N, C-alpha and C positions, 0 to 999 in steps of 0.2 A: 335215441337216434340210431338208425341202422347203419351197418358198414357194408362196403362193396366186397367183392370176392377177394380182393387183395388184402382186406383187413383195414384199409385206410378209412378214417372217419370223415364222411362227406360233410360239406357245408350246408346249412339250411338256406333259407332265403338270404339274399345278399345285403345286409345292412352295412353301414360304413366300415365297421371293424373287420368284417369278412372281406370286404372289397380291398381294404388295406393289406390283408393277408395275401390275397390273390396278386395284388400289385407287387408285393415283395417277392413272391414266388416267381413271378414272370421276370422280374428284374434280375433275379439270380440266374434264371435259365437263359435270359437274353441280355447279357451285360452291356451290349453296344446298342440296345434298342431304346427308343424314347417311349416311356410308359408313365403317364402321369394320371393322378386321380382328379377328376372334375367333380367337386362337391356340389350338392344341391340341397340348400337349406330349407326349401319350402316343405311344409308339413305333408308327409305322404309321398313326396317326390323321390326319385331314384337317382343317386349319384352314379357316375360312370367312369370308365377307363378310356383315356385317349391314347392311341397307339400310333406309332409312325407307320406310314404305308410300306416302307421298305421291308419291315419285318412282319407285316400284317398276316400274310398267309401262314408263315411258320408259327406265329403266336396263336392263330386260329386253330391250327392242327394240334398244338399243345393243349389248348383249352378243351378240345374235343376228346383227346385220347388219354390225357393224364389221369391216373387213378385218384379219386377224391375230388376231381373237377368234373370231367366227362360231360361237358356242355355239348350234348349230341343233337340238340334241336334249336334251330333258329326260327323263332315264331314271327318275327316282324323286322323289316328293314325300312327305314324312312329317310328322306333327305331333309336337310335344313340349309337355308340360305342366310348367311350372315353378311350384311352390308358393311362397307367401310364406315369407320367412325372416328371422330376426334377423341383422343385420350389425353387428359391432363396429367402431366408427370408429377409425381410427389417429390418433395424436397428430400434429398439423400440424408440418411442418418449421419449425424456428426458434422453437418454443414455449419459454417460460421453464421452467427446471427445476421439477419438481413439478406441471406441468400435467397434469390428468387428462382423458383423452379421454372423449367420450360413450360410455357403456357399450355401448348397443345402439340400433339403429334398425330399424324394420320395412321390409324391402324387398318391395314388393308383387309378387304372383305375376303371371305372364303366360303366353300361349301363343305357340308359334312354328310357322311353316311352313318346312320346310327343302327346298330344291330342289337336285338334283344334275344339273349341266349338262355336256354334252360337245359337242365339234365333230366331227361325222361327216365333214365335208369336209376338215378339217385334221388330224384324228386326235389331238386333245389333250383333256384333262380328267382327272378331274372338277373343275369349279368348284362349290363348295358355297355356296349363297346362302340367307340367313336373312331372314325377315320376322317381326316381333314385334308382338303386340297391346299395347294400353296396359295392360290387365289381363286377368284371366281370369273376370270376373263381368259387368261392365256395358258394356265396350267390347271386343268380340272380333271386330271386322271387319277384314279385309285385302283388298287388291285381288287379283282373280283374275289369274293369269298364263297361264290357258288360252288367251286370245286370242293370246298370243305363242307358246306351246308347247302344241299341242293334246293332246299326250300327258299333260298334267297334269289333264285333265278328270275322269276317274274317281278319280284320287288325291285331288284337292281335294274331291271329293264324299265320299270316305271320311273325310277329316280333318273336314269339316263334320259328318258323321254321328257320329263317335266322339270328337271333341275339342271340337266346338262352335264352330269358327272359321267365320264367315260370309264367304264370298269374293264380294265386290261385283264384278259384271261377269261372273260365271260364266254360261255359256249355258244350264245345266240343273241348278241347285243344288237337290238334293233328297236325302233319305236314301238310302243305298246298301245297308246291311246291316240296319239296324233299321227297324221299321214307322213310318209317318208320325206316329202318336199317341204314340210314345215320347218321354219328356220329358228323359231324362238322356243322359250322354255316357260310354260304358263304358270309354274309354281314359284318362279323367282319373285322376289319382293318388288323389283322394279319393272315387272312385266306390264305392258300396256296392250289391251285388246286391240286388234286391228279394226279400222273403220269399215273395211269391205271384207265380208265373209264369203268364201268360195261357195258355200251352200245357200247363200242368200242373194240370188241374181237380181231381185227387185227389192231394194232396201225399203223398209217401212217401220213405222213405230219408233222405238228407242234407237235402233240401228240407224235409221235415216237422220234422226236428230243429231246423233253423234257425228255422223259423216258430214252433215251440214256445218257443224261447229268447227271441225278439224280441217275440212277440205274446202270450206266456204262454197258449198254447192248452193245455188240459188234456190230459195224456197219455192215449191211448186204452188201455183194458185189455180183455182178452178173458176172458169168464167161462167157467170150466171146470166142466162139469156131471159130477159123479161118480156 
């Protein structure tokens, strides 16, 4: 395995053990930051690091510039929508016999931005980095990592457009695919297509059928003259 100019031994592709090493290194460099490993046990799947938004830009710069890491290329950024769900609480360890756990609690939904990082100089990666919003309704802001990796610019715009994450510090944050007046986010899991499309002034086919079902538009009939 080659070494960089500083003599540091670079990491190869990022299996779990190398990801744990990176997590430990980051935790030492940013002792007040939340950095946790998100395992993925599916065969061939990639585990990831979840970092708190407050320290995200500083951590990103560290990953890019630190010898032996040098993740200088962001190949892909994508959004994920996690809906709220009920979670059954386990019975705490050491509880008295017969203790009943809380049946369920609501785990609030949130949005994620997921970055795939590589080192072109050292030839290793990917390192999968996750940023998570507080919820998916009232607090959907994350720091932009475009100032660190310029290749993230259009992809953060796409996430803003389709998922509704606002990237603070982005140099040109505006919708990429939908028009400016559009109010919804088509990649969210609870998204419903509108019944009336601005580019479809005369509804027909499946669009007309859906409009009739939701808006109770009377079915048009054709009078036959005999």
